[in-house]
C-alpha positions in Angstrom: -76.0 25.0 -60.9 -74.1 21.8 -59.8 -71.4 20.3 -62.0 -70.6 16.7 -62.8 -66.9 15.7 -63.2 -66.3 12.9 -65.7 -62.8 12.0 -64.6 -62.2 13.3 -61.1 -58.7 11.7 -60.7 -57.4 13.2 -63.9 -59.0 16.6 -63.3 -57.4 16.7 -59.8 -54.0 15.7 -61.1 -54.0 18.4 -63.8 -55.3 21.2 -61.4 -52.8 20.3 -58.7 -50.0 20.2 -61.3 -51.0 23.6 -62.6 -51.1 25.0 -59.0 -47.7 23.4 -58.2 -46.1 24.9 -61.3 -47.6 28.3 -60.6 -46.3 28.2 -57.0 -42.8 27.0 -58.1 -42.6 29.7 -60.8 -43.6 32.4 -58.3 -41.1 31.5 -55.6 -38.5 34.2 -54.9 -35.7 34.1 -52.3 -36.3 36.1 -49.2 -33.3 37.5 -47.3 -35.0 39.0 -44.3 -36.9 37.3 -41.4 -40.1 39.2 -41.4 -42.3 37.7 -38.7 -45.9 38.5 -39.6 -45.1 41.3 -42.0 -47.6 42.6 -44.5 -46.0 40.4 -47.1 -46.5 37.3 -45.0 -50.0 38.1 -44.0 -51.0 38.7 -47.7 -49.5 35.4 -48.6 -51.6 33.7 -45.9 -54.7 35.5 -47.2 -53.9 34.2 -50.7 -53.7 30.6 -49.4 -56.9 31.1 -47.4 -58.9 32.4 -50.4 -57.8 29.4 -52.5 -58.9 27.1 -49.6 -62.3 28.8 -49.6 -62.8 28.6 -53.4 -61.7 25.0 -53.6 -64.0 24.0 -50.8 -67.0 25.8 -52.4 -66.3 24.0 -55.7 -65.5 20.6 -54.3 -68.2 20.3 -51.6 -71.0 22.6 -52.9 -70.7 23.0 -56.6 -69.5 19.5 -57.6 -71.7 16.5 -57.2 -68.6 14.4 -56.5 -66.9 15.6 -53.3 -63.6 13.9 -54.3 -63.1 16.7 -56.8 -60.3 19.0 -55.7 -59.5 16.8 -52.6 -57.4 17.4 -50.6 -57.2 21.1 -51.7 -60.8 21.4 -50.6 -60.5 20.4 -47.0 -58.9 23.6 -45.5 -61.9 25.9 -45.7 -62.5 26.0 -42.0 -58.8 26.7 -41.4 -59.0 29.4 -44.1 -61.9 31.2 -42.3 -60.0 31.1 -39.0 -56.9 32.5 -40.9 -59.0 35.5 -42.2 -60.4 36.2 -38.8 -57.0 35.8 -37.1 -55.3 38.1 -39.6 -58.1 40.7 -39.1 -57.7 40.7 -35.4 -53.9 40.8 -35.8 -53.9 43.6 -38.3 -56.3 45.8 -36.4 -54.3 45.4 -33.2 -50.9 46.1 -34.7 -52.4 49.3 -36.3 -54.0 50.3 -33.0 -50.8 49.7 -31.0 -48.8 52.0 -33.4 -51.3 54.9 -33.6 -54.0 56.3 -31.4 -57.4 56.7 -33.2 -60.8 57.7 -31.9 -63.8 55.4 -32.2 -65.5 57.5 -34.9 -62.3 57.8 -36.9 -61.8 54.1 -36.7 -65.2 53.4 -38.1 -64.8 56.1 -40.8 -61.4 54.6 -41.8 -62.3 50.9 -41.7 -66.0 50.3 -42.3 -66.0 51.8 -45.8 -63.2 49.3 -46.8 -65.7 46.6 -45.9 -68.9 48.1 -47.1 -68.0 49.9 -50.4 -66.9 46.8 -52.4 -69.6 44.8 -50.6 -72.4 47.3 -51.7 -71.0 47.3 -55.3 -71.3 43.6 -55.5 -74.8 43.5 -53.9 -76.1 46.1 -56.4 -74.8 44.0 -59.3 -76.1 40.7 -57.8 -79.6 42.0 -57.0 -79.8 43.6 -60.4 -78.8 40.4 -62.2 -81.1 38.4 -60.0 -84.1 40.6 -61.0 -83.3 41.2 -64.7 -81.4 38.1 -65.7 -82.3 35.2 -63.4 -85.8 36.6 -62.7 -85.6 35.9 -59.0 -87.1 38.3 -56.6 -86.3 39.0 -53.0 -88.3 40.6 -50.3 -87.8 44.2 -49.4 -86.8 43.3 -45.8 -84.2 40.8 -47.1 -82.7 43.4 -49.4 -82.5 46.0 -46.6 -80.9 43.5 -44.2 -78.4 42.5 -47.0 -77.2 46.0 -47.6 -76.9 46.5 -43.8 -74.7 43.4 -43.8 -77.0 41.2 -41.8 -77.2 37.6 -43.1 -79.0 35.1 -40.9 -78.8 32.2 -43.3 -76.2 30.6 -45.6 -78.5 28.8 -48.1 -76.7 28.2 -51.4 -80.0 27.8 -53.2 -82.0 30.8 -51.8 -79.5 33.5 -50.6 -78.1 36.1 -52.9 -74.6 35.1 -52.0 -74.4 32.4 -49.3 -70.8 32.9 -48.2 -71.8 36.4 -47.0 -72.6 35.0 -43.5 -68.9 35.7 -42.9 -69.4 39.4 -43.7 -71.8 39.7 -40.8 -69.3 38.2 -38.4 -66.4 40.3 -39.5 -68.4 43.5 -39.4 -69.5 42.5 -35.9 -65.8 42.3 -34.8 -65.0 45.6 -36.5 -67.8 47.2 -34.5 -66.7 45.7 -31.2 -62.9 46.2 -31.6 -62.6 50.0 -31.0 -65.1 49.9 -28.2 -63.1 47.5 -26.0 -59.5 47.7 -27.2 -57.0 48.7 -24.6 -53.4 49.5 -25.6 -52.1 48.6 -22.1 -53.9 45.3 -21.8 -54.9 43.9 -25.2 -55.4 40.5 -23.8 -58.3 41.9 -21.7 -59.8 43.3 -24.9 -59.5 39.9 -26.6 -61.2 38.2 -23.6 -64.1 40.6 -23.6 -64.7 40.3 -27.4 -64.5 36.5 -27.1 -67.0 36.5 -24.2 -69.5 38.7 -26.0 -69.3 36.5 -29.0 -69.6 33.4 -26.9 -72.7 34.7 -25.1 -74.4 35.8 -28.3 -73.9 32.3 -29.8 -75.0 30.6 -26.6 -78.2 32.7 -26.7 -78.7 31.5 -30.2 -79.6 35.0 -31.4 -78.7 34.2 -35.1 -80.2 30.8 -35.4 -79.6 30.2 -39.2 -75.8 30.6 -39.0 -75.1 30.0 -35.3 -73.3 26.7 -36.1 -71.0 28.5 -38.5 -70.2 31.2 -36.0 -69.6 28.9 -33.1 -66.8 27.1 -35.0 -64.8 30.3 -35.4 -65.0 32.4 -32.2 -61.4 31.9 -31.1 -59.4 33.2 -34.2 -60.1 36.9 -34.0 -59.4 37.3 -30.3 -56.3 35.1 -30.7 -55.1 37.5 -33.4 -55.3 40.4 -30.9 -53.3 38.4 -28.3 -50.6 37.3 -30.8 -50.3 40.9 -32.1 -49.8 42.2 -28.6 -47.1 39.6 -28.0 -45.2 40.2 -31.3 -45.4 44.0 -30.7 -42.8 43.4 -27.9 -39.5 44.0 -29.5 -37.6 41.8 -27.0 -39.8 38.8 -27.8 -39.6 39.3 -31.6 -35.8 39.8 -31.3 -35.4 36.5 -29.5 -37.5 34.7 -32.1 -35.5 36.3 -34.9 -32.3 35.2 -33.3 -33.5 31.6 -33.2 -34.5 31.5 -36.9 -32.4 34.2 -38.5 -29.8 31.8 -39.9 -32.5 29.5 -41.2 -30.0 26.9 -42.4 -29.6 24.4 -39.6 -31.3 21.2 -38.6 -33.6 23.1 -36.2 -34.9 25.3 -39.0 -35.7 22.5 -41.4 -37.1 20.4 -38.6 -39.5 23.2 -37.7 -40.5 23.6 -41.3 -41.2 19.9 -41.7 -43.1 19.7 -38.4 -45.3 22.8 -39.1 -46.3 21.7 -42.6 -46.9 18.1 -41.4 -49.1 19.2 -38.5 -51.1 21.5 -40.8 -51.6 18.7 -43.4 -52.5 16.1 -40.7 -55.0 18.3 -38.9 -56.5 19.5 -42.1 -57.3 15.9 -43.0 -58.3 14.8 -39.5 -60.3 17.9 -38.9 -62.5 16.6 -36.1 -65.5 16.3 -38.4 -68.4 14.7 -36.5 -66.9 15.8 -33.1 -68.0 18.7 -30.9 -67.5 22.3 -31.7 -64.7 22.6 -29.2 -62.7 19.8 -30.7 -63.1 21.0 -34.3 -62.2 24.6 -33.4 -59.2 23.4 -31.4 -57.9 21.3 -34.3 -58.5 24.2 -36.7 -56.6 26.7 -34.5 -53.6 24.4 -34.1 -53.5 23.8 -37.9 -53.8 27.5 -38.5 -50.9 28.3 -36.1 -48.8 25.6 -37.8 -49.2 27.0 -41.3 -48.5 30.6 -39.9 -45.3 29.3 -38.4 -44.3 27.8 -41.7 -45.0 31.0 -43.6 -43.1 33.1 -41.0 -39.9 31.1 -41.1 -39.7 30.0 -44.7 -36.9 31.8 -46.6 -38.8 32.4 -49.8 -41.8 34.4 -50.9 -44.7 32.8 -52.8 -45.8 35.7 -55.1 -48.9 34.0 -56.4 -50.2 33.7 -52.8 -49.2 37.4 -52.2 -51.1 38.6 -55.3 -54.2 36.5 -54.5 -54.0 37.9 -50.9 -54.1 41.5 -52.2 -57.5 40.9 -53.7 -58.7 38.1 -51.4 -61.6 40.1 -49.9 -62.9 41.2 -53.3 -62.6 37.6 -54.6 -64.5 36.3 -51.6 -67.3 38.7 -52.4 -67.8 37.7 -56.0 -66.6 34.2 -56.6 -69.6 32.1 -55.5 -72.5 33.7 -57.3 -70.5 33.7 -60.6 -69.8 30.0 -60.3 -73.1 28.8 -59.0 -75.7 31.2 -60.4 -74.0 32.4 -63.6 -71.6 29.7 -64.5 -70.2 30.1 -68.0 -67.1 27.8 -67.8 -68.0 24.5 -66.2 -71.0 24.3 -68.5 -68.9 24.3 -71.7 -65.4 23.3 -70.7 -63.7 20.5 -68.7 -63.3 21.1 -65.0 -59.5 20.9 -65.1 -59.6 23.9 -67.5 -62.5 25.8 -65.9 -61.2 25.8 -62.4 -57.8 27.5 -63.0 -59.4 29.9 -65.5 -62.0 30.9 -62.9 -59.3 31.7 -60.4 -57.6 34.0 -63.0 -60.9 35.6 -63.8 -61.7 36.2 -60.1 -58.2 37.7 -59.7 -58.9 40.1 -62.6 -62.4 41.0 -61.3 -61.0 41.4 -57.8 -58.4 43.8 -59.1 -61.0 45.9 -60.9 -63.4 45.9 -57.9 -60.6 46.9 -55.5 -59.5 49.7 -57.8 -63.0 51.1 -58.1 -64.0 50.7 -54.5 -60.6 52.2 -53.2 -61.3 55.3 -55.3 -64.7 55.7 -53.7 -63.3 55.0 -50.2 -60.6 57.6 -50.6 -63.3 60.2 -51.5 -65.4 59.2 -48.5 -62.4 59.6 -46.1 -61.4 63.1 -47.3 
């Protein structure tokens, strides 16, 4: 269902204040310069999942699109962040350890599919028994296979799952074309395959969504190959290791300013190339900020740990089975939903990880 906000300005002010307080309370000093360590990438995932949630609420759930603005405007950048970090993480892992194609699939695909299948079983069951909405047998089979050719918030079981199809596609391609010696060639091949499929318009219903995000995953592969060079990372660390001079603070200021500016002037209404270019530059700017900052943001880190599970479950709860916006003010419901999503994400991850470990034995 859609929600109506009585006082958008006040609701935004309260929510932003709660978020700001939560961030400030979770800040911890960081002594080491980590580059794109696991800690930093988890923080970026936490930021990204908040961007996705706020966008879905502000632009699809709320009848007033000013609700949660400007927190709601980084969804496109958030998607690119998730894709970039996936390409980056897979590449860093592949560069450190040789793994066969079958073992790659056995190790990584269950991590995607197990929590995804759990959520689908719950959603289809609730749809049939609670909402009394039926789906065709072919739609259900395609859904469990991870194939979503539409992103309709009214008709699809969980419209954000268009992203799942894209990320599975990349996971299937990655081990087939990855080269330790020349990762940039792997990135180029994966980009070209994606580009050709989109140009052929093979997935018509979500082709526009895919075309806006084809650079991030290959770029993650390239950046990982660059940062795996100890000489390059050593030089970067030498530049920012002190992190107390004019250059450091100027870099922080420029990176966050570029991110904010490009998030606002996102190229809406322009061509796909312009929008994707702006999104990628904004994404790289916020990555630079997170790399060089001398503090951890624990709330982002925690959200990042369960970002995938939160992505799988957040939208149908709010849209199809809302139990907070209906009875409580939006300024109260929104932060509470995030806490609930975090708790459910923790339980889903715990349960699915146990199943995945058994499958990988």
